BAFIMAR-256439 format. One record per residue (C-alpha): residue number from 1; z, x, y. Coordinates in steps of 0.25 Angstrom, whole numbers, plus 5000, padded with zeros to 4 digits. Layout:
<rs>
R  num     z     x     y
R  NUM     Z     X     Y
...
</rs>
This chain:
<rs>
R  num     z     x     y
R    1  5537  5219  4680
R    2  5529  5232  4679
R    3  5518  5224  4673
R    4  5518  5214  4684
R    5  5517  5225  4694
R    6  5505  5232  4687
R    7  5498  5218  4686
R    8  5500  5215  4700
R    9  5494  5229  4704
R   10  5482  5226  4695
R   11  5480  5213  4701
R   12  5481  5219  4715
R   13  5471  5229  4711
R   14  5461  5219  4706
R   15  5463  5211  4719
R   16  5459  5223  4727
R   17  5447  5226  4718
R   18  5442  5212  4718
R   19  5444  5212  4734
R   20  5435  5224  4735
R   21  5425  5218  4726
R   22  5425  5205  4733
R   23  5424  5212  4747
R   24  5412  5221  4742
R   25  5405  5208  4737
R   26  5406  5201  4750
R   27  5402  5213  4758
R   28  5391  5217  4749
R   29  5385  5202  4748
R   30  5386  5201  4764
R   31  5379  5215  4765
R   32  5368  5211  4756
R   33  5366  5198  4764
R   34  5366  5206  4777
R   35  5356  5216  4772
R   36  5347  5204  4769
R   37  5350  5197  4782
R   38  5349  5210  4790
R   39  5336  5214  4785
R   40  5330  5200  4787
R   41  5335  5200  4802
R   42  5329  5214  4803
R   43  5316  5210  4798
R   44  5315  5198  4807
R   45  5319  5206  4819
R   46  5310  5218  4816
R   47  5298  5209  4813
R   48  5301  5201  4826
R   49  5302  5212  4835
R   50  5292  5222  4830
R   51  5293  5237  4829
R   52  5295  5240  4844
R   53  5305  5229  4847
R   54  5312  5232  4834
R   55  5314  5246  4838
R   56  5320  5241  4851
R   57  5329  5232  4843
R   58  5333  5244  4835
R   59  5336  5253  4847
R   60  5345  5242  4853
R   61  5353  5240  4841
R   62  5355  5255  4839
R   63  5360  5256  4854
R   64  5369  5244  4853
R   65  5375  5248  4840
R   66  5379  5262  4847
R   67  5384  5255  4859
R   68  5392  5244  4851
R   69  5399  5254  4843
R   70  5408  5256  4855
R   71  5412  5242  4855
R   72  5422  5243  4843
R   73  5427  5257  4845
R   74  5428  5260  4830
R   75  5440  5251  4828
R   76  5434  5242  4817
R   77  5435  5251  4805
R   78  5449  5257  4810
R   79  5454  5242  4811
R   80  5449  5238  4797
R   81  5457  5250  4792
R   82  5470  5247  4799
R   83  5469  5232  4796
R   84  5467  5235  4782
R   85  5480  5243  4781
R   86  5488  5233  4790
R   87  5483  5218  4790
R   88  5493  5214  4800
R   89  5486  5223  4810
R   90  5473  5215  4810
R   91  5476  5207  4823
R   92  5479  5219  4831
R   93  5467  5227  4826
R   94  5458  5215  4829
R   95  5463  5213  4843
R   96  5461  5228  4846
R   97  5447  5227  4841
R   98  5444  5215  4849
R   99  5450  5221  4862
R  100  5443  5234  4860
R  101  5429  5227  4858
R  102  5430  5218  4870
R  103  5433  5230  4879
R  104  5422  5239  4873
R  105  5412  5227  4874
R  106  5414  5227  4889
R  107  5413  5242  4890
R  108  5401  5244  4881
R  109  5394  5232  4888
R  110  5396  5239  4901
R  111  5390  5252  4895
R  112  5378  5244  4889
R  113  5375  5238  4903
R  114  5376  5251  4910
R  115  5367  5258  4900
R  116  5357  5247  4903
R  117  5358  5248  4918
R  118  5357  5263  4917
R  119  5344  5262  4908
R  120  5350  5268  4896
R  121  5347  5255  4888
R  122  5336  5245  4891
R  123  5344  5233  4896
R  124  5335  5222  4891
R  125  5340  5208  4887
R  126  5339  5212  4872
R  127  5348  5224  4874
R  128  5359  5215  4881
R  129  5359  5205  4870
R  130  5359  5216  4859
R  131  5372  5221  4866
R  132  5378  5208  4866
R  133  5375  5206  4851
R  134  5382  5220  4848
R  135  5394  5216  4856
R  136  5395  5204  4847
R  137  5393  5212  4834
R  138  5405  5221  4838
R  139  5414  5209  4838
R  140  5410  5205  4824
R  141  5417  5218  4819
R  142  5431  5212  4823
R  143  5432  5201  4812
R  144  5426  5211  4802
R  145  5438  5220  4804
R  146  5447  5208  4799
R  147  5438  5205  4787
R  148  5436  5220  4783
R  149  5451  5224  4784
R  150  5455  5211  4777
R  151  5445  5215  4766
R  152  5439  5201  4767
R  153  5425  5205  4767
R  154  5420  5192  4764
R  155  5422  5188  4778
R  156  5416  5201  4783
R  157  5404  5198  4774
R  158  5402  5184  4779
R  159  5401  5187  4793
R  160  5392  5199  4791
R  161  5382  5190  4784
R  162  5384  5179  4794
R  163  5381  5189  4805
R  164  5367  5193  4798
R  165  5364  5178  4795
R  166  5367  5174  4810
R  167  5358  5186  4814
R  168  5347  5181  4805
R  169  5348  5167  4810
R  170  5348  5171  4825
R  171  5337  5181  4823
R  172  5328  5171  4816
R  173  5331  5160  4826
R  174  5329  5169  4838
R  175  5316  5175  4833
R  176  5310  5162  4829
R  177  5314  5154  4841
R  178  5315  5164  4853
R  179  5304  5168  4863
R  180  5295  5179  4858
R  181  5296  5187  4871
R  182  5311  5192  4869
R  183  5311  5196  4854
R  184  5322  5207  4856
R  185  5331  5198  4864
R  186  5330  5187  4853
R  187  5334  5197  4842
R  188  5346  5202  4851
R  189  5350  5188  4854
R  190  5350  5185  4839
R  191  5360  5197  4837
R  192  5369  5192  4848
R  193  5370  5177  4843
R  194  5372  5181  4828
R  195  5383  5192  4832
R  196  5390  5182  4841
R  197  5391  5171  4830
R  198  5396  5181  4820
R  199  5407  5186  4829
R  200  5412  5172  4832
R  201  5412  5168  4817
R  202  5418  5181  4811
R  203  5429  5182  4822
R  204  5433  5168  4820
R  205  5434  5170  4805
R  206  5443  5182  4807
R  207  5452  5176  4817
R  208  5454  5164  4808
R  209  5455  5172  4795
R  210  5465  5182  4799
R  211  5472  5174  4810
R  212  5468  5185  4820
R  213  5475  5185  4833
R  214  5472  5193  4845
R  215  5484  5203  4847
R  216  5486  5209  4861
R  217  5483  5224  4860
R  218  5486  5235  4870
R  219  5475  5244  4875
R  220  5483  5255  4869
R  221  5482  5249  4855
R  222  5467  5247  4856
R  223  5465  5261  4861
R  224  5473  5266  4849
R  225  5464  5258  4840
R  226  5452  5264  4847
R  227  5458  5278  4846
R  228  5461  5277  4831
R  229  5447  5271  4829
R  230  5440  5282  4837
R  231  5435  5290  4825
R  232  5429  5278  4819
R  233  5423  5274  4833
R  234  5417  5287  4835
R  235  5412  5287  4821
R  236  5406  5274  4823
R  237  5398  5279  4835
R  238  5393  5291  4828
R  239  5389  5283  4815
R  240  5382  5272  4824
R  241  5375  5283  4832
R  242  5370  5289  4819
R  243  5365  5276  4815
R  244  5358  5272  4828
R  245  5355  5284  4836
R  246  5342  5287  4828
R  247  5337  5273  4832
R  248  5340  5276  4847
R  249  5334  5290  4846
R  250  5321  5285  4839
R  251  5320  5275  4850
R  252  5321  5286  4861
R  253  5311  5295  4854
R  254  5301  5286  4847
R  255  5302  5272  4854
R  256  5304  5258  4849
R  257  5294  5258  4838
R  258  5299  5270  4830
R  259  5313  5264  4832
R  260  5308  5251  4826
R  261  5304  5259  4813
R  262  5317  5266  4812
R  263  5325  5254  4815
R  264  5318  5246  4804
R  265  5322  5257  4794
R  266  5336  5259  4799
R  267  5338  5244  4798
R  268  5336  5244  4784
R  269  5345  5256  4782
R  270  5356  5249  4789
R  271  5355  5237  4780
R  272  5355  5245  4768
R  273  5368  5252  4773
R  274  5375  5239  4771
R  275  5377  5243  4757
R  276  5387  5254  4758
R  277  5394  5247  4770
R  278  5398  5236  4760
R  279  5407  5246  4752
R  280  5413  5252  4765
R  281  5416  5239  4771
R  282  5424  5234  4759
R  283  5431  5247  4756
R  284  5436  5251  4769
R  285  5449  5243  4768
R  286  5451  5249  4754
R  287  5449  5263  4758
R  288  5458  5261  4770
R  289  5470  5256  4762
R  290  5467  5266  4751
R  291  5465  5256  4740
R  292  5452  5262  4735
R  293  5454  5274  4726
R  294  5445  5287  4726
R  295  5439  5283  4713
R  296  5433  5271  4719
R  297  5429  5278  4731
R  298  5420  5287  4723
R  299  5414  5275  4716
R  300  5411  5269  4729
R  301  5404  5282  4734
R  302  5396  5282  4721
R  303  5392  5268  4723
R  304  5388  5270  4738
R  305  5379  5282  4734
R  306  5372  5274  4723
R  307  5370  5263  4732
R  308  5363  5273  4742
R  309  5354  5278  4732
R  310  5349  5265  4728
R  311  5347  5260  4742
R  312  5340  5274  4745
R  313  5330  5271  4733
R  314  5327  5257  4738
R  315  5324  5263  4752
R  316  5314  5273  4746
R  317  5307  5263  4738
R  318  5307  5250  4747
R  319  5307  5256  4761
R  320  5293  5253  4764
R  321  5293  5239  4758
R  322  5307  5236  4765
R  323  5301  5240  4779
R  324  5288  5232  4776
R  325  5296  5219  4772
R  326  5307  5220  4782
R  327  5300  5225  4795
R  328  5285  5223  4792
R  329  5273  5233  4792
R  330  5276  5237  4807
R  331  5289  5244  4802
R  332  5283  5251  4790
R  333  5285  5266  4796
R  334  5300  5263  4795
R  335  5300  5265  4780
R  336  5299  5280  4780
R  337  5312  5280  4789
R  338  5319  5271  4779
R  339  5316  5280  4767
R  340  5322  5292  4775
R  341  5335  5283  4777
R  342  5335  5281  4762
R  343  5338  5295  4759
R  344  5352  5293  4766
R  345  5356  5280  4759
R  346  5365  5287  4748
R  347  5372  5295  4759
R  348  5374  5283  4768
R  349  5379  5274  4757
R  350  5390  5285  4753
R  351  5393  5288  4768
R  352  5397  5274  4770
R  353  5408  5275  4760
R  354  5412  5289  4764
R  355  5414  5285  4779
R  356  5422  5273  4775
R  357  5431  5281  4766
R  358  5434  5292  4777
R  359  5437  5281  4787
R  360  5447  5274  4778
R  361  5454  5287  4775
R  362  5455  5289  4791
R  363  5445  5300  4791
R  364  5437  5294  4803
R  365  5436  5307  4810
R  366  5429  5313  4798
R  367  5419  5302  4798
R  368  5417  5304  4813
R  369  5414  5318  4812
R  370  5404  5317  4801
R  371  5397  5306  4808
R  372  5396  5314  4821
R  373  5390  5325  4813
R  374  5380  5317  4806
R  375  5376  5309  4819
R  376  5374  5322  4827
R  377  5365  5326  4816
R  378  5358  5313  4816
R  379  5355  5314  4831
R  380  5351  5328  4830
R  381  5341  5326  4819
R  382  5336  5313  4826
R  383  5332  5322  4838
R  384  5324  5331  4829
R  385  5318  5321  4819
R  386  5315  5309  4827
R  387  5304  5315  4836
R  388  5298  5322  4824
R  389  5299  5310  4813
R  390  5302  5298  4822
R  391  5310  5288  4813
R  392  5309  5296  4801
R  393  5316  5307  4808
R  394  5327  5298  4812
R  395  5329  5294  4798
R  396  5329  5309  4794
R  397  5340  5312  4804
R  398  5348  5300  4799
R  399  5347  5306  4785
R  400  5352  5320  4789
R  401  5364  5314  4797
R  402  5368  5305  4785
R  403  5367  5317  4776
R  404  5377  5325  4785
R  405  5386  5313  4786
R  406  5386  5311  4771
R  407  5390  5326  4768
R  408  5401  5325  4778
R  409  5406  5312  4773
R  410  5407  5316  4759
R  411  5415  5329  4763
R  412  5425  5321  4770
R  413  5426  5310  4759
R  414  5429  5321  4749
R  415  5439  5327  4758
R  416  5446  5314  4761
R  417  5447  5311  4746
R  418  5453  5324  4743
R  419  5464  5321  4754
R  420  5467  5307  4748
R  421  5468  5313  4734
R  422  5478  5324  4739
R  423  5486  5313  4747
R  424  5487  5304  4734
R  425  5491  5316  4726
R  426  5502  5320  4736
R  427  5507  5305  4737
R  428  5508  5304  4722
</rs>
């Protein structure tokens, strides 16, 4: 009997390990394809719009990203963690997510229109279409909660790739067939149509796969979810501000052309950061239910750091060639900005895992604190460095803020590990 129990445990362990490996494969394959499709879409849009209009495109996407973060109120990651612990709670958490999203869509759309009327935002047609596209993108996250919490990453990978494929098809069709006088509107329309199709197909799959049913939820339940998710929500705002505020500040200080250079280099940076996000996406459920031991945690850290070093070396060597091939000669000044970003890649790769580890161990408040500090440093450095060094100054400010965030993340990671070790010793 004892041997049978041991064999059963070994089989379960093998199953878990194979599941992690399989999920990692699907997400990794999807992200590699998304990098290729994403860069192809970026190349088409950048060359089609030109530097100045591409700068306007970068400004709009940065602004919409900041506004759109208020649509989900940070409930995504918290819901994944809770559903991972109790699969029977899926219907209720999904229902609360959908309810809160519809409410916030109405509220933020009113805010957006008010900003346009008051002159804070240029209320042109392209801006309205982009906003509608970002509303659609927010609802794509709902079925992803189901896929990630159930550790069925092949569905998550499938619809991630489908989203990029549809965007590529729509962008190509709109650019080739659309009238020449409304370039930015055509690009915005491609985003809207592709996002709408992805929402419809992924949501339909989640409903059929998990037999999802809308559960009537009380407003007090939704408010409780939002309250529990508030550290993650505020952290998301701070993180997004750190990623997008530099684009908006460059646009305010230097105009659309310099914004175009900076947006080109940052687009490449964003695509490269897909690599560490693979690991964190797959491991969040494992970290949440404590099925990943500390030894493997250290191994993942080392792998992320090594990956960051490799990517940084590639940036230094191929930055100029990459800008030239993807964006064209008009964007060549952007390669200096990209090389500065390269210095931060090892820290960024490690930070992805450190942040996920802290969230899984319910240290959201610590993540929030360190992100506030690094973002404030970023904004302050931008005010000093952008007027003096333009896009390169913003990249320097980003590097400084990432360094501060890395130091704080490492400190809280070590502290949390020590707490976990003491807890295990006490329980044994």
